[in-house]
C-alpha positions in Angstrom: 99.7 116.2 112.0 101.7 114.9 114.9 100.2 111.4 115.5 101.7 111.0 119.0 99.3 113.1 121.1 96.3 112.0 119.0 97.1 108.3 119.6 97.8 108.9 123.3 94.4 110.5 123.8 92.8 107.7 121.8 94.6 105.2 124.0 93.0 106.6 127.1 89.5 106.4 125.5 90.1 102.8 124.4 91.3 101.6 127.8 88.2 103.2 129.5 85.6 101.7 127.1 82.8 99.5 128.5 80.4 99.8 125.5 79.9 96.0 124.8 78.6 94.2 127.9 79.4 90.7 126.5 83.0 91.6 125.9 83.4 93.4 129.2 82.1 90.4 131.0 84.3 88.0 129.1 87.6 90.0 129.3 87.1 90.4 133.1 86.2 86.7 133.6 89.3 85.6 131.8 91.3 88.1 134.0 89.9 86.5 137.2 90.0 82.8 136.2 93.4 83.1 134.5 95.5 80.3 132.9 97.3 78.1 135.4 100.7 79.1 134.1 99.9 82.8 134.9 97.9 82.3 138.1 100.3 84.6 140.1 100.1 87.5 137.6 97.7 90.4 137.5 95.8 90.4 134.2 95.2 93.6 132.3 91.6 92.6 131.6 90.7 95.8 129.7 90.6 96.9 126.1 94.0 96.9 124.4 95.0 99.9 122.3 97.3 99.9 119.3 101.1 99.9 119.8 104.1 101.0 117.8 105.7 103.9 115.9 103.4 106.9 115.3 105.3 107.6 112.1 104.9 104.1 110.9 104.7 103.3 107.1 103.4 99.8 107.8 100.2 99.2 109.8 99.6 95.7 111.0 95.9 94.8 111.6 94.9 91.7 113.5 91.6 90.6 114.9 91.4 91.2 118.7 93.5 90.7 121.8 94.4 87.2 122.8 92.8 85.9 126.0 96.1 85.1 127.8 98.3 87.3 125.7 97.3 90.9 125.2 94.3 90.6 127.6 96.9 89.6 130.2 99.8 92.0 129.4 97.9 95.0 128.0 99.9 95.2 124.7 99.1 93.8 121.3 100.4 90.4 120.4 102.4 90.3 123.7 102.8 87.2 125.9 101.7 84.4 123.6 102.8 82.3 120.7 101.2 84.5 118.1 103.3 87.4 119.4 106.5 85.3 119.4 105.9 84.5 115.7 105.0 88.1 114.7 107.7 89.9 116.6 110.3 87.3 115.5 109.6 88.2 111.9 109.5 91.9 112.6 112.9 91.6 114.3 114.4 89.7 111.3 113.1 92.5 109.0 114.7 95.2 111.1 111.4 96.6 112.3 111.5 95.5 116.0 114.3 96.0 118.5 114.1 92.4 119.8 112.5 89.1 118.7 110.1 88.7 121.6 107.4 90.6 123.4 106.7 89.5 127.0 105.3 92.6 128.6 105.0 96.3 128.4 108.2 96.9 130.3 110.4 94.6 128.3 112.1 97.4 126.3 110.6 96.4 122.9 110.5 99.2 120.4 109.0 99.2 116.9 110.4 101.2 113.9 108.1 102.1 111.0 105.4 99.7 112.3 102.2 100.2 114.2 100.1 97.2 115.3 96.4 97.3 116.1 93.1 95.4 115.8 89.6 96.4 114.8 88.2 94.8 118.0 89.9 96.1 121.2 88.6 93.5 123.7 89.1 89.7 123.7 85.9 88.1 122.4 84.6 84.6 123.5 85.9 81.9 121.1 87.7 84.7 119.2 84.4 85.6 117.5 83.2 89.2 117.9 79.6 89.8 116.8 78.8 92.2 114.0 77.5 94.7 116.5 80.6 94.5 118.6 82.8 95.1 115.5 80.7 98.1 114.5 80.9 99.5 118.0 84.7 99.4 118.0 85.0 100.7 114.4 85.3 104.4 115.4 88.4 103.6 117.4 90.0 101.9 114.4 89.0 104.7 112.1 90.6 107.3 114.3 93.8 105.2 114.5 94.0 105.0 110.7 93.4 108.7 110.4 96.1 109.6 112.8 98.7 107.3 111.1 99.0 109.5 108.1 102.3 108.2 106.9 101.1 104.6 106.5 101.7 103.3 103.0 101.0 99.6 103.5 98.2 98.0 105.6 99.1 94.4 106.4 95.9 92.5 107.2 96.2 89.4 109.3 93.4 87.0 108.5 90.0 87.6 106.9 88.5 89.7 109.7 91.5 92.0 109.6 91.1 92.3 105.9 87.3 92.9 106.1 88.0 95.7 108.6 90.6 97.3 106.3 88.5 96.9 103.2 85.5 98.4 104.9 87.4 101.4 106.3 88.9 102.2 103.0 85.8 101.3 101.0 87.8 98.9 98.8 86.0 98.5 95.5 86.0 96.0 93.9 86.8 93.8 97.0 88.9 90.7 96.0 88.3 87.6 98.1 90.8 87.2 101.0 93.9 85.2 100.2 97.4 84.9 101.6 99.6 87.2 99.7 96.7 89.2 98.2 97.6 92.8 97.3 95.0 95.5 96.4 95.3 99.3 95.9 93.8 101.6 98.5 93.1 105.3 98.2 95.9 107.8 98.5 98.5 105.5 97.1 98.3 102.9 99.9 98.2 99.2 99.5 96.5 96.4 101.5 98.6 93.3 101.8 97.1 90.1 103.3 98.5 87.2 105.2 97.0 84.3 107.1 96.7 85.2 110.7 99.7 84.5 112.9 97.5 82.5 115.3 98.9 79.4 117.0 96.4 77.3 115.1 97.9 78.5 111.8 101.5 78.4 112.7 101.5 75.0 114.6 99.7 73.3 111.7 102.1 74.8 109.1 99.4 76.7 107.3 101.5 79.7 107.9 105.3 79.2 108.1 108.0 81.6 109.1 109.2 81.7 105.5 105.7 82.5 104.2 105.3 85.4 106.6 108.8 86.7 106.2 108.1 86.8 102.4 104.9 88.9 102.9 106.7 91.2 105.3 109.5 91.6 102.8 106.9 92.6 100.2 105.5 95.1 102.7 108.9 96.7 103.0 109.2 97.1 99.3 105.7 98.6 98.9 106.4 101.0 101.8 109.8 102.0 100.4 111.5 101.1 103.7 
């Protein structure tokens, strides 16, 4: 199956979604109020689809768009410190064409990596409800189904891991831990890391060396 047209059609559906009133209201409020540093910019303010290589062997799963990152730029992990950390590591690993991601027209290309999240709209306080997560699940399921070449699913944080474990019906389900590996159906592997959030990276809970090591393991498991 050619994933490209499937993902393109799915992207259009994601961007048009207004299924969760709380999330619609919040993403649009953020886009109007803005952060002072971006007051002259037009915010995206809509759901954010996945981004990357349709033939990817590594799927990176986060939580949801950042309020002033992806919700501003319209691309996953783009325009904030989390993205700087993630794309810097992907670039060092040879999976991204450049070490930064500032906007959808910056020329960034990913090779063998696709990045998505189980929740497509920025949630208040970064905490989607169980109902909101369930409403968004079909989008995530269809992305996973389209990305048939994926061998490693890199889950960022416990919510990313829960989404992956639920989608693949992981049994037994080990408790989330940084560096955790578990077998998934069809010869795939879930690999876990602390989330690349600013809170984790600024406090040193997640360092560049720690994340680079997890990504290096992903390359081995994906045979890249």
